[in-house]
N, C-alpha and C positions, 0 to 999 in steps of 0.2 A: 666459822669465823676464825680468822688468824689472830694470834695474840703476840704482841711484842712486849717483852719485859725490859723496862728501861734500866740501863747500867749507869746512866748519868741523870741529870735533871730533865732532859728532853731529847727528842730525836727529830730531825728535820723531815718534812713531808716527803721529799724526794728520796731520802735515805730509807724511809719506812717502806715506800713502794718497792724499792730494790730489795730490801731485806726479806720481804715476803714473796718475792718472785713475781710480783704483779707488773714490774717493769724490768726489762732486760738490762737496761743501762740508765745512766743519769740523763742521757738525751731523751730516751723514751719517756722517762718520768716527767721531764721538763715539758715535752710537747703535750702529754696527757693533761698536765696541770694547766698549761696555757690555754688549751682548747676547752677548758671548763668541764672536764670529764670527772673531776675528783671532788668529793664533798668531805668536809670535816665537820662533824657534829651537825649534819643535815644541811649545811650551807656550802655552796660552791666556793672552792678556795683556789685562788690564782697565784699564790705565792709559793714557789718551790721551797723556799727557806722557812716556811711556816713552822714554828716550834710546836711540836706535839708533846703534851704532858699527860700524866696519869689521868685516865678517865676519858680521853679523847677517842672518838670513833671515826675512822676513815672509810669511805665508800668509793669503790672504783670497779668498773667492769663486772658488776653483780656480786662483788666480794666485799667483805667488811674486815677491817683490822681494828682490834681493840688495843689501846696502849695501857699497859699496867706497870 
């Protein structure tokens, strides 16, 4: 499981995918999210700008990201 430590109050979903290397670019992240391939806390998330906060879990392509 990848871990992202927040520097601010939140990180956007697309940025989190890029930060962990699960998306090569913002465009890749956008399409993965729009195609319903990304889950936040167990539910499909379709908003690229979804704000992730401490405790959120992102799932994509068999990988998990924990926001701390």
